[in-house]
N, CA, C and O of each residue as an XYZ file, in Angstrom:
468
protein
N     -18.422      3.899      7.615
C     -17.582      4.266      7.149
C     -17.903      5.540      5.969
O     -18.697      5.201      5.092
N     -17.331      7.028      5.871
C     -18.160      7.802      4.972
C     -16.579      7.642      4.027
O     -16.512      7.082      2.933
N     -15.648      8.141      4.602
C     -14.587      8.056      3.197
C     -13.405      7.959      4.266
O     -13.013      8.593      5.246
N     -12.949      6.484      3.331
C     -11.503      6.023      4.137
C     -10.247      6.101      2.927
O     -10.628      6.004      1.760
N      -9.018      6.244      3.142
C      -8.358      6.250      2.080
C      -7.647      4.523      2.362
O      -7.759      4.478      3.587
N      -7.246      3.653      2.102
C      -6.728      2.346      2.109
C      -5.891      2.186      0.897
O      -6.204      1.974     -0.274
N      -4.531      2.370      1.590
C      -3.476      2.299      0.820
C      -2.444      0.806      1.236
O      -1.538      0.816      2.069
N      -2.818     -0.230      0.528
C      -1.909     -1.404      0.494
C      -0.395     -0.601     -0.145
O      -0.421      0.399     -0.863
N       0.673     -1.201      0.245
C       1.712     -0.603      0.526
C       2.602     -1.738      0.211
O       3.520     -1.879      1.020
N       2.545     -2.856     -1.078
C       3.233     -3.994     -0.529
C       3.752     -4.343     -2.138
O       3.243     -3.805     -3.121
N       4.903     -5.383     -2.206
C       5.604     -6.128     -2.807
C       5.271     -7.134     -2.732
O       5.947     -7.783     -1.934
N       3.958     -8.034     -3.517
C       3.571     -9.427     -2.900
C       4.832    -10.431     -3.045
O       5.581    -10.507     -4.019
N       4.880    -11.052     -2.061
C       5.700    -12.226     -2.227
C       4.459    -13.146     -2.781
O       3.266    -12.847     -2.847
N       5.062    -14.252     -3.125
C       4.611    -15.817     -3.840
C       3.319    -16.221     -3.264
O       2.139    -16.328     -3.597
N       4.607    -16.515     -1.550
C       3.633    -17.131     -0.505
C       2.416    -16.615      0.087
O       1.446    -17.257      0.492
N       2.686    -14.838      0.075
C       1.113    -14.203      0.609
C       0.416    -13.269     -0.285
O       0.162    -12.075     -0.129
N       0.089    -14.291     -1.520
C      -0.440    -13.121     -3.021
C      -1.741    -13.422     -2.324
O      -2.292    -12.363     -2.025
N      -2.556    -14.669     -1.892
C      -3.625    -15.075     -1.643
C      -4.223    -14.045     -0.506
O      -5.047    -13.139     -0.625
N      -3.586    -14.467      0.503
C      -3.703    -13.196      1.789
C      -3.883    -11.700      1.585
O      -4.799    -11.043      2.080
N      -3.039    -11.290      0.906
C      -2.901     -9.890      0.432
C      -4.104     -9.017     -0.441
O      -4.718     -7.964     -0.272
N      -4.046    -10.402     -1.764
C      -5.604    -10.157     -2.656
C      -6.799     -9.799     -1.595
O      -7.457     -8.780     -1.383
N      -6.775    -10.976     -1.088
C      -8.156    -11.124     -0.030
C      -8.465     -9.819      1.361
O      -9.392     -9.574      2.133
N      -7.347     -9.354      1.132
C      -7.492     -8.107      2.125
C      -8.042     -6.748      1.009
O      -8.840     -5.831      1.203
N      -7.502     -6.991      0.230
C      -7.931     -5.459     -1.118
C      -9.643     -5.609     -0.657
O     -10.288     -4.707     -0.122
N     -10.227     -7.134     -1.056
C     -11.291     -7.637     -1.857
C     -12.010     -6.903     -0.508
O     -12.799     -5.959     -0.546
N     -11.715     -7.318      0.199
C     -12.432     -6.987      1.947
C     -12.832     -5.807      2.064
O     -14.001     -5.522      2.323
N     -11.506     -4.605      1.810
C     -11.517     -3.123      1.691
C     -12.631     -2.321      1.254
O     -13.249     -1.354      1.700
N     -12.712     -3.598     -0.535
C     -13.714     -2.886     -0.776
C     -15.458     -3.489     -0.793
O     -16.475     -3.050     -1.332
N     -15.204     -4.578     -0.002
C     -16.591     -4.751      0.349
C     -17.063     -4.111      1.615
O     -18.256     -3.848      1.765
N     -16.145     -3.847      2.553
C     -16.686     -2.608      3.581
C     -16.442     -1.364      2.657
O     -16.463     -0.394      3.416
N     -16.319     -1.127      1.941
C     -16.907      0.228      0.879
C     -15.273      1.666      0.888
O     -15.239      2.868      0.624
N     -14.188      0.640      1.340
C     -13.256      2.088      1.241
C     -12.752      2.529     -0.329
O     -12.688      1.860     -1.361
N     -12.458      3.812     -0.073
C     -12.117      4.387     -1.282
C     -10.859      5.435     -1.127
O     -10.863      6.105     -0.094
N     -10.325      5.535     -1.589
C      -9.740      5.138     -2.544
C      -8.854      3.055     -2.103
O      -8.748      2.474     -1.023
N      -8.581      2.763     -3.049
C      -7.953      1.398     -2.770
C      -7.261      0.981     -3.581
O      -7.629      0.459     -4.633
N      -5.277      1.282     -2.924
C      -4.610      1.754     -3.840
C      -2.993      0.342     -3.687
O      -2.091      0.134     -2.875
N      -3.356     -0.134     -4.716
C      -2.435     -1.282     -4.758
C      -1.054     -1.169     -5.451
O      -0.768     -0.589     -6.498
N      -0.307     -1.840     -4.636
C       1.368     -1.074     -4.846
C       2.085     -2.657     -5.094
O       1.804     -3.696     -4.496
N       2.879     -2.492     -5.948
C       3.938     -3.700     -6.451
C       4.940     -3.216     -7.274
O       5.130     -2.053     -7.629
N       5.569     -4.227     -7.546
C       6.519     -4.314     -8.798
C       6.294     -4.729     -9.707
O       6.959     -4.208    -10.602
N       5.366     -5.793    -10.173
C       4.537     -7.194    -11.142
C       3.213     -6.238    -11.658
O       2.121     -6.071    -11.115
N       3.728     -5.719    -12.848
C       2.352     -5.563    -13.619
C       0.822     -6.332    -13.052
O      -0.168     -5.945    -12.431
N       1.291     -7.630    -13.665
C       0.235     -8.853    -13.613
C      -0.082     -8.984    -12.282
O      -1.271     -9.305    -12.260
N       0.412     -8.896    -10.977
C      -0.071     -8.382    -10.113
C      -0.861     -7.675     -9.361
O      -1.520     -7.947     -8.358
N      -0.612     -6.123    -10.378
C      -1.359     -4.737    -10.607
C      -2.838     -4.821    -10.934
O      -3.764     -4.243    -10.363
N      -2.883     -5.769    -12.107
C      -3.904     -5.981    -12.997
C      -4.948     -7.064    -12.030
O      -6.157     -6.862    -12.142
N      -4.655     -7.787    -11.433
C      -5.110     -8.496    -10.924
C      -6.189     -8.112     -9.201
O      -7.198     -8.408     -8.562
N      -4.935     -7.241     -9.246
C      -6.005     -5.996     -7.998
C      -6.989     -5.755     -8.291
O      -8.103     -6.068     -7.871
N      -6.547     -5.012     -9.248
C      -8.065     -4.556    -10.064
C      -9.162     -4.899    -10.253
O     -10.189     -4.240    -10.094
N      -8.978     -6.590    -10.823
C      -9.496     -7.023    -10.754
C     -10.368     -7.807     -9.616
O     -11.448     -8.396     -9.647
N      -9.678     -7.618     -8.888
C     -10.030     -7.916     -6.757
C     -10.877     -6.631     -6.293
O     -11.775     -6.746     -5.459
N     -10.531     -5.371     -6.895
C     -11.400     -4.506     -6.445
C     -10.639     -2.926     -6.318
O     -11.199     -1.849     -6.113
N      -9.096     -3.219     -6.527
C      -8.373     -2.085     -6.348
C      -8.647     -1.125     -7.349
O      -8.506     -1.345     -8.552
N      -9.100      0.106     -6.780
C      -9.328      1.614     -7.648
C      -8.194      2.085     -8.503
O      -8.076      2.587     -9.621
N      -7.206      1.625     -7.273
C      -5.601      2.371     -8.155
C      -4.818      1.528     -8.059
O      -4.941      0.522     -7.361
N      -3.541      1.923     -9.010
C      -2.422      0.439     -8.881
C      -1.520      1.327     -9.012
O      -1.753      2.397     -9.572
N      -0.113      0.946     -8.409
C       0.919      1.595     -8.627
C       1.844      0.964     -8.952
O       2.038      0.047     -8.154
N       2.988      1.008    -10.270
C       4.319      0.106    -10.213
C       5.658      0.960     -9.329
O       6.293      1.847     -9.898
N       5.871      0.665     -8.303
C       6.924      1.214     -7.239
C       8.439      1.115     -7.829
O       9.389      1.501     -7.147
N       8.627      0.528     -9.250
C       9.535      0.746    -10.520
C       9.807      1.802    -10.690
O      10.835      2.440    -10.462
N       8.657      2.106    -11.211
C       8.513      3.253    -12.318
C       7.984      4.430    -11.635
O       8.194      5.549    -12.103
N       7.409      4.285    -10.718
C       7.283      5.412     -9.939
C       7.235      5.726     -8.348
O       7.391      4.820     -7.529
N       7.038      6.898     -8.020
C       7.695      7.326     -6.338
C       6.297      7.027     -5.600
O       5.211      7.582     -5.762
N       6.622      6.095     -4.836
C       5.150      5.530     -3.953
C       4.733      6.524     -3.419
O       3.897      7.298     -3.885
N       5.248      6.590     -2.451
C       4.504      8.183     -1.386
C       3.899      9.538     -2.604
O       2.703      9.778     -2.772
N       4.823     10.132     -3.190
C       4.174     10.732     -3.772
C       3.173     10.716     -4.791
O       2.544     11.746     -5.035
N       2.949      9.595     -5.444
C       1.808      9.469     -6.403
C       0.589      8.950     -5.663
O      -0.524      9.269     -6.082
N       0.710      8.190     -4.616
C      -0.912      8.149     -3.219
C      -0.947      9.884     -2.825
O      -1.897     10.621     -3.087
N      -0.007     10.196     -2.319
C      -0.192     11.520     -2.320
C      -0.982     12.263     -3.137
O      -1.894     12.903     -2.614
N      -0.781     12.322     -4.588
C      -1.376     13.003     -5.628
C      -2.737     12.308     -5.760
O      -3.680     13.051     -6.032
N      -2.982     11.031     -5.614
C      -4.553     10.657     -5.553
C      -5.054     11.068     -4.467
O      -6.126     11.671     -4.497
N      -4.259     10.787     -3.036
C      -5.418     11.179     -2.056
C      -5.754     12.608     -1.526
O      -6.608     12.931     -0.701
N      -4.800     13.434     -2.262
C      -4.919     14.755     -1.737
C      -3.669     15.294     -0.496
O      -2.753     16.109     -0.607
N      -3.973     14.707      0.308
C      -3.134     14.541      1.493
C      -2.343     13.795      1.674
O      -1.398     14.334      2.251
N      -2.121     12.367      1.417
C      -1.740     11.093      2.209
C      -3.165     10.579      2.609
O      -4.273     11.061      2.844
N      -2.407      9.036      2.555
C      -3.821      8.385      2.820
C      -3.933      8.043      4.514
O      -2.927      7.967      5.220
N      -4.893      7.913      4.870
C      -5.605      7.349      6.530
C      -5.006      5.817      6.750
O      -4.875      5.395      7.899
N      -4.759      5.252      5.959
C      -4.530      4.018      6.371
C      -3.479      3.330      5.144
O      -3.637      3.408      3.926
N      -2.458      2.696      5.836
C      -1.212      1.496      5.242
C      -1.122      0.529      5.413
O      -0.941      0.320      6.612
N      -1.153     -0.704      4.582
C      -0.291     -1.793      5.473
C       0.630     -2.365      4.541
O       0.485     -2.608      3.343
N       1.741     -2.561      5.416
C       2.943     -3.342      4.819
C       3.176     -4.751      4.706
O       3.678     -5.203      5.735
N       3.016     -5.447      3.965
C       3.157     -6.869      4.181
C       4.584     -7.576      3.979
O       4.834     -8.682      4.457
N       5.637     -6.709      3.105
C       6.904     -7.589      2.683
C       7.766     -7.486      3.939
O       8.230     -8.577      4.273
N       8.225     -6.079      5.010
C       9.274     -6.637      5.574
C      10.286     -5.668      5.176
O      11.322     -5.547      5.831
N      10.098     -5.128      4.373
C      11.213     -4.797      2.859
C      11.593     -2.907      4.421
O      10.783     -2.007      4.643
N      12.263     -2.981      4.722
C      12.529     -1.477      5.285
C      11.874     -0.362      4.281
O      10.922      0.397      4.463
N      12.885     -0.577      2.963
C      12.465      0.815      2.335
C      10.861      0.729      1.768
O      10.298      1.717      1.296
N      10.342     -0.340      1.865
C       9.067     -0.617      1.191
C       7.907     -0.205      2.675
O       6.730      0.155      2.654
N       8.664     -0.403      3.624
C       7.846      0.009      5.001
C       7.900      1.322      4.874
O       6.877      2.005      4.911
N       8.966      1.772      4.727
C       9.402      4.011      4.926
C       7.972      4.109      3.659
O       6.813      4.396      3.955
N       8.377      3.851      2.549
C       7.043      4.190      1.884
C       5.468      3.996      2.367
O       4.602      4.790      1.998
N       5.236      3.090      3.057
C       4.243      2.771      3.519
C       3.558      4.009      4.882
O       2.452      4.453      5.188
N       5.009      4.161      5.378
C       4.512      5.595      6.558
C       5.069      7.038      5.730
O       4.876      8.142      6.239
N       5.646      6.908      4.647
C       5.717      8.427      3.593
C       4.203      8.935      2.773
O       3.722      9.917      2.208
N       3.830      7.395      3.189
C       2.587      7.680      1.787
C       1.139      8.488      3.096
O       0.133      9.058      2.674
N       1.418      8.322      4.412
C       0.065      8.881      4.385
C       0.217     10.263      5.109
O       1.198     11.006      5.130
N      -1.170     10.431      5.771
C      -1.275     11.765      5.879
C      -1.527     12.142      7.478
O      -2.183     11.292      8.081
N      -1.146     13.171      8.167
C      -0.917     13.690      9.300
C      -2.064     13.068     10.167
O      -3.277     12.961      9.988
N      -1.096     12.649     11.315
C      -2.354     11.434     11.897
C      -2.883      9.884     11.261
O      -3.738      9.154     11.761
N      -2.127      9.659     10.068
C      -2.674      8.325      9.055
C      -2.071      6.934     10.217
O      -1.411      7.140     11.235
N      -2.330      6.140      9.923
C      -2.304      4.714     10.559
C      -1.287      3.775      9.522
O      -1.654      3.529      8.373
N      -0.016      3.300     10.043
C       0.555      2.433      8.931
C       0.437      1.233     10.315
O       0.523      1.416     11.529
N       0.214      0.032      9.533
C       0.283     -1.684      9.859
C       1.046     -2.468      9.043
O       0.865     -2.868      7.893
N       1.828     -2.602      9.739
C       3.044     -3.740      9.135
C       2.903     -5.151      9.402
O       3.288     -5.599     10.482
N       2.421     -5.848      8.576
C       2.727     -7.475      9.219
C       3.905     -8.479      8.655
O       3.592     -9.655      8.470
N       4.734     -8.216      8.483
C       6.005     -8.575      8.444
C       6.777     -7.803      9.165
O       6.262     -6.878      9.793
N       8.600     -8.105      9.233
C       9.527     -7.499      9.850
C      10.766     -8.606      9.050
O      10.964     -9.810      8.889
N      11.302     -7.464      8.754
C      12.914     -7.708      8.362
C      13.667     -7.572      9.140
O      13.476     -6.867     10.131
N      14.915     -8.320      8.864
C      15.932     -8.187      9.324
C      16.978     -6.934      9.684
O      17.838     -6.781     10.552
N      16.629     -6.364      8.917
C      17.700     -4.961      8.563
C      16.730     -3.848      9.027
O      15.532     -3.653      8.822
N      17.868     -3.061      9.862
C      17.138     -2.141     10.645
C      16.847     -0.867      9.543
O      17.496     -0.467      8.577
N      14.962     -0.215     10.438
C      14.365      0.651      9.331
C      14.669      2.137      9.835
O      14.133      2.618     10.833
N      15.334      2.618      9.256
C      15.773      4.085      9.682
C      15.685      5.160      8.286
O      16.263      5.095      7.200
N      14.793      6.064      8.786
C      14.616      7.343      8.149
C      15.381      8.465      7.929
O      15.282      9.358      8.770
N      16.156      8.635      6.952
C      17.218      9.860      7.173
C      16.328     11.188      6.837
O      15.578     11.230      5.862
N      16.477     12.134      7.643
C      16.335     13.094      7.336
C      17.227     14.237      7.069
O      18.080     14.678      7.840
N      16.856     14.781      5.573
C      17.742     15.856      4.947
C      17.699     17.472      5.112
O      18.513     18.175      4.514
């Protein structure tokens, strides 16, 4: 991989924190750059940095998709969403560049809809 943007878009659940952080560590080993961790808890973002995230975003304070596009230029090539929360899934899709790919690991009970203005 010469240049891969790896966007991790997730609000960590206490039950999935170890699996999510291991994916970030795996991305670092694979040579991915940038590795962007998104969460609403600063302590988890600090841990993600320690494990290899090159950038962190607190989604309570910033527009995730816009910040990721600012970091990457055109948007991420890949995003990984692990919460099943529709708003988070939409942010994981919105942060992508053209032909970007989003993988979702969880599905919630609420509908996932995008409203166009």
